[in-house]
N, C-alpha and C positions, 0 to 999 in steps of 0.2 A: 348415477347411481354408484357406480364404482368408486368416482372420486369422494363422494360422500363418506362411502363407508371407509376408505382409506382415511380419510381426515379425522374419523370417529376412533379408527383404530390407533392413528397416532396420538389423538388427545388422552385416549386412556394409558397408552403407553407412556406418556408423560407425567401424566398425574395417578398413577395407580394408587397412592395413598388417599388422595381426595376422593377417587371413586369408591373406594373402600368406606370412608368416612360416610359417604351418602347411602350407600346401600345399608350400612349399620344402623343408620337413623332409620331408616324405612323398617328394617326388621324389629327394633326396638320399639316402635310407635305402630306397629301393624297390630290393628284390632283392639286398640284400647280405649276408643273412643266412649264405648257406654260402659265398660267395667267400674263396680264401685270401689271406692276407697275402703280398705280393709287394712286390718293390724296397725303396725307402727306408721304406716304413711297417713294415717287418718289424721295424727297430731299436725304433721305439715300441711295438710289439707286446711285443716282448721285455722292455722297460722296465716295462710293466703286468703281464706274468705274472710278474715276479720279486716285484714289489710286492704281488701278490694271494698269493704263497707265503710271503714273510718280513715284511711290514708296510711301511707307509711308512717313506721314508728322506727325507734333507735333499736328496740327488741322485739320479735314476735310476741303477740298476744295470745292468750285464751280467757275467756269471759272478760274481757276488755282490760286484763292484766298482764302485764310484760312477764314473759317466761325466760328465765335467766339461763337455761342450760344450753341454748344455741344461739348464736349470732344472727343477726336478720337477713344476710345475704341471699342465702338460699331461697326464703320467703319473698324477697324482692324479685328475684328471678322468676319465681312461679306466679308474681302477681303481673309481672311485665306480659309474660306469656299469657297471661287470662284477660288481660285488657281488650284484646280484640273481640273476644266472645263474651263479654260481660258478666262472665261468672266462671269459678273456677271448676274447670272439666278435667277428667282424669288425664285427658290428653295435655292440655297446657299446663298441669301439675307434673306431668312425668317427662315433660318435653328437654328441661334443663338437663336432666339426669341422661336421657338418650343422645343428648349432643356430647356431653362429657364422654359418655362411655363409648361413643362411636370414635370420639379422639383417641380413646384408649387402644381401639383397634386400629386406627390409622397409624398411631405413632409406634404401636408394637411391629408394626409390618416395616415402616421406615428404619427403626432401630437394628433390625436384623438383615434387611438389604444388602448393606454392604458386605456382609458375610456370604448370604446366599439369599437369593430371591426365594427359593424354595424353602427355606428355612422360615423367612417371614411369613409366607402363607401357611405353612404347617402351625405355626405358632397363633396365627387368627383363627385356623380351625380348631385348636386347642381351647381358645378363650369360649368359642362357640359351644364346644363340648363341655365346659364348666356350668353346670346348671345354676350353680350360684350366682354365676357373674350375668348369664342372661337374666335370670329372676330379678337381681337387683337393677340391671339395664331399662327393665321394663315396669319398674316402681320409683317411688320418690327416696333417692338415696342420697344423702350427702357423704358418704363414705366413698360412694363412687365417683364423686367428685375429686375428692381428696386422691383416689387413685389416679385420675388422671393429671392432676399437677404432680403427683410425685414421679410419673413417668415421663413427664414433659421436664422435670429438673433431671432425672436421670439421662435422658436423651441429649440435652443441651451439656452437660458434664461430659458423657461419653463422646460426643461429637467432637467437643474442644481435645479430648485425649486423642482421638484418631487422626485429627488434623493437625496434632502438636502446636495448637493456638492457646491463646490464653484463656483462661475460665471465663464464661461471661456472667461475671458476678452479678451486675445489675438486672439481669433479666432474671438469675436465679432469686435475688432479692423480690422482685416484684412477684414471683411464683410464691414464695414463701409468705409474702403479705395476703396474695389471694388465698392461700391456704389457710391463715388465720381467719380472713373475712367468712370464709365457708365453715370451718369446724372448730374456730377456737384454736387454743394453745396444742392441741393434738394435729391441727393441721399445718403446723409448722414443725413440730417435732418429726413427724414421719418423713416429709421430704428431705428434710433436714438431715436426719440420720441417714436415709438411704445416700444423698451425697457425699455425706462424710465417709461412708463405708467404700464408695469409688475412690474418693481421693486418698485415703489410706492404703490403698492397695495400687494407686498409679501416680501419686505427687509426692512431693517433698513434704518433709514437717511443717515447713512454714505454711504452703496454702493449707494445709488441715488445719492449723491454729488460727490462720486469718478468717477461714470461712466458719470455725466453730464460733470464733468470737463474733462475728458480724451477725450469724443466725441467733446467738443468745440476745444480742443487743436488739435485733428485730423483735424478737419475742418479748424481752421486757417493756421494749416502747409499746408495742401493741397492746399488751397487757394492760400498761399504766394509762394508755390512751382511752381502752373500754373502760376501766375501772373508775377513770376522771369523768368520762361522760355519762357513765351510769349515776354516778354520786350527784351530778348536776342536776339530771332528769329524774331520779327516781328516789335518791336518798340513800343513806347508810346501810339499811338492813337489806336492800335489794343488791347492793354491792356484796354485801356477806353471804347473799344467796349465791352470786355468780361465783364467789371463791369456793363456797362447797360443791357446788353442783359441777364446775368444770375443773376442780382441781383436787380438793381434799377429799371427797368422798371418793374418788376413784382409787385412793389409796388406803383410806383409814377405814373402809367398812369391811366387816368380817367376809373372808373369802366364800364364796358359794360354790365356785369350781376351782379345780387344781391347777397349778401353775404350767401343767404341761397340757392343758386343755386345747390349746389350737393345735397342737402338734398331732394329737389323736383324732378330734373330731372332724378336721378339716379331710381326714380319709373318706368321709361319705360326703360332707358339706361341699367340698372343692373337687370332688371327682368329675372327671376324669384327670385334671391337670395335677393334683398333688400326689396322688398314689403314684402316678406314672415318672412324677419329677422325682420322687424319693427313690423309685427304682433306678432312674437313670443316674443320679447320685452315686447310688451304692455302685453301681456299674462303672462310673467314672472312679471311683473311689479304689475300686478293687484293680483297675486298670493303672492306675497310679503307683498302687503297692506291686503289680507284676512288674512291669516296664519303666516305670519311673517318669512317664509321659502322659499328657493328656489328649493328645493331639493339636491340630491346627487352629480349633477355636479355644484353646484352653484360657486364654485370658478372660475372655469374655463369659465363658462358663463360670469361672471363678467369680466375676463382679454379679453374676446374675445370683449364684449360691448366696453371695454375701448379701445382695439387696432383700431375698426373700428371708435370709435369715435374720436380719436386722427387725424386719416387721415382725416376724413370728416371735423372738426373743423378746423385742423391744415390748411390745403390746402384751407380753405375758406377764411383765411385772407389776402392773396395775392390778389390784383386786377385782375391779369391774370387768368383766369379759363378755362381748358379744361377737358372734361369728362373723357378722359383717364389718366389724373394725379392721380385719386383716384384707379386706378387699385390694388394699395397694400391692400385696403379693401376688396377685394373680398375673399379671405381665410377666414376672420372672419366671414362676411355676408353668406358666404355658410354654414358655420359650425353652425351659429344661425337657419339659414333657415331650414337645417336638422333636427334640433333638434325637430322640431315640429313632426317629424315622430318616434322618440323613443317612447318609452312606456310611454304614458301619464297617469298620475292618476289624475290630478285635472280637474274640470268641464270644465275650461277655455281652458286648453290644449288638452282636448279632441276633444274640439269645433272646435280649429283652425286645429289639426290634420285630422278631418273629411273634412275640407275646402280644406286643402291642397291637400289631396287624390283626392277629384273630381277635383280639377285643373289638377292634373297630369293626371288622367285619360282621361278629355277633350282635354288636350292639342293637340293630333294629330286631333282630330276631327276639333277643331278652326283652326287649320293650314290648313287643307282642306278646310274649309269655306273660309278661306281669300284667298286662290288660285283660288277657283271659283269665288268670287265675283271680285276678280281682273285680271280674265282671258282676259278679253279685252284689260285692261290698258297695260300688259304685253305680248301682242301678237306677238310684232313687236320684241322680244327677240329671239326668235326662239326655245325656250325651249319647251319639250312636256309637257306641263303643265298637260295633261290629266293623264300622265304616272305618275306624284307626286301625282296628286290627289288621285289616285288607291293606291298607297303607302301609304299615311298617313291615308285612310280610311280603309287599312289593318292592319296598327298599331294600330289603334283605336279600331279594332275587336279585336286584340291579348290582348289590355289592359282589354278590357271587359271580355274576357275569363280568364285573369289572376286574374280579380277582383272576378270572379264567384268561380274559383277553390281555391281560397286563402282566401274567405273570414272568413274563421274561424281561420287562423293565421295572426294576423295583422302584425306582424314583416315582415315576407317575403315578404305579399301582398306590403306593404310601399316601401320595398327596389326593389321589381320588378316592379311595377310603375313608380318608379323615375329614372329607367334605360331606360325602354321603352320610358318615356316621352324624356329623354335624349338623346336617339337615333333619336326622330322624330325632337327635335330641331337641333341636328347634321346633319341630312338629309337637312332640311329646307334652314340650314346656307350654306353647301357645295353645294349642287344641286339646290337650287332655288335663295337664296339672293345674292351669290357671282357672279353667270354668269350674273346675271340681273345688279348688280352693276358696275361690270368689263365693261359690254358692254356701259353702262351709262358714264362711265369716262374713258374710254379706248382711249388715243390719239394715240395709235400707227399708225393707219391707216392714218391719216391725215399727221403723220410725213413721214411715207414713201412716200406718193405722193409727199411731198413738196421735200424731198431729190431725189425723181426720177427726178423732174421738174430741180433742181440743177445740177443733173450729165448731162441732157442734154443741159443746157444752165448754164455755170458756173456762180455764183455770190455770194459775200458775204452774208450772212443772217444779215437782220436788223431788229429787233424790234421796232415799233415805238409805243410810248406811252404805255410801258409795264414793270411791275416791274419785276427785273431780279429774284426776289425770288417767283414771282407768275406762270403764265402760262409756261413762258419760260423753267423753271425747268422741267416742264411735256414734252416739247417739246426735251430737251437736253436728258433726260434717254431714250428715244426712237431712238435717232441718233445712228446709227452705227459706226460714225468715231468722231475722237477728232477734235473739233473746236471751237473758241470761237466767238459766235454771237456778234452783236453790238447792243446797245441799245440809241435810239434817241426819244428824249422828245419833240423836238419844231420844227416846219418847218424851219427854218434858218439852224439850224445845219444838218438837213436833205437834204435842198438843196446843201449845201457844201460838203455832205458825198461822195467820190469819187464811181463811177458807173464803173464795173455793179453791181448791187446788187438785190437780192430778198425781198422785203419789206413784211413784215407780220404785220398785224395791224388787229383790230376789223373792221367789214365791215361799223361801223358808221362812221369810219375815212377816208373811201375812198372818199367820196364825197369832204371833206376838202382838200385831197390831190390834186384832178382834179382843185378845185378852186383857189389853190396856184400855178397851171401850173407846177407841178412835171411832168417831163416825165416819162410815163410808157408805155408798152405794151399794146395795148387792150385787148389780151388776159388775162383773171385773173382765180384765181382758188379760188372757194368759197366753204365753207365747215364749220359744227361746229366742234370747239376745244372746248373740255370740256363744251358743250353744248351752246358754245357762237358761235356767226356767224363771222368768220374770212374770211379775204381775202389775198391772195397773190399774188402780182402784182411785175412784174421784169422791172427794170430800166435799159436799156442798157448803155455802156458805151459810144456810140457815136450817137446823135440823135439829129437833126435839132430842134431848138427851135419852139415852136408852133407859129402859126400867130396869133396875136391878133384879136378878132371878128370884132374890129371896124376900121382895118387898110385898106385903100384904096389903090387899084392899081394903079401904075403910067403910 
């Protein structure tokens, strides 16, 4: 037994990053088997469902038609993961993202271990403390895959710099191609920009120009190959749709968010990593002004700042902005935030460290207070919030004991508080937030009811005044059969549409249908669909025309 323990300990010591990857995969897939598809991920689930039913295609499809906004690679990965199950489950759909996110965790650790094992562990802890990171890791997220590719590119570049070796150009090229296959042009631009920021700070002008030229050539070649294949497979109109959706519309549309959106919204969306990283950056800047030095890790800190800056600034240029786009900035932000808990020598960094430790200590208590104050609001969720209140109070008690027992060992205290706080954040995400969010956005019950009605009284499903890319996608993902709904946007077309049909529309449109004299059965099904009142009405194949109200009997 002792020998087995020694061998296990030796294996873990030699393969710490691999063990972290395995643990992270388990964390990111735990409890997701029976969760419904909600929000943005429903589109990718539909892509995979259609591929599973009809076979692989050059682009993902909805309603049997190619969708130009995304490459097919992520759909293929979900399709491959779903083949053993014979259907697209949430586990098979999330698995590719979970594997990529676990790679982010492992590579973040590997990146910082040469400087400090404790720094690497703390950075991993701060990634788990970033709710956006955990939430995206437990959903379908192609931006999280780009984050893994970006981190891998930075890791290879930095490893070559540390070892004073030649830049692994061919492996970086492969990563850029993988980024394009996952996310299109932005999948090359982000990792290439991060690598270039590293090279500009560590290498000569020749290396910078060479990599910039090769990255541009790869981007051009990938774009031409994609457009050429699309032209052959789908024609000129589809090629124009690709150019619009993946390029021109991101810059040409009117801006609905300010340029500084990522810099302000990240204080909440990427807490705790982003606000603490900003605090650490200000502290380092103050020390640079006061002493002219940044300490022993100055170079890597500057490289991490450049990495986060190039992502935030670069993605602020396009008009289209989504908070998930800047997921590739999480590893450097977590590394910068965790630097606050290393052995701080300057007065400003010591002050920051005490503040961060206090936040980590109080986080379980703050979560317990949040649950208590929102208990009435979340009462309808069916969760045992009293249980979670007790859990977070217990974790807070453990944090206080850790702080007391390790008060003389600042390094171990910081690490322990970080992971206890990370545990509380994970429990809140998985045990409280996900169930409540799923219940609020779950459309499966509504769809099952409508499909049961359609089974009793067959009729084509028609959406009235609904966008095919909107709520209809969320209906389709929960339907257990392969069919093509119809979309009608005006009353004349609806009157001419052959019956029988089940007409699905917002409840506010029901009176409009009655005033137009569209014959429907008196029985209707009304319910909330994605929080919006909807009504489903049946229009039979044969029905006598309604008698006008002002008609006189003969």
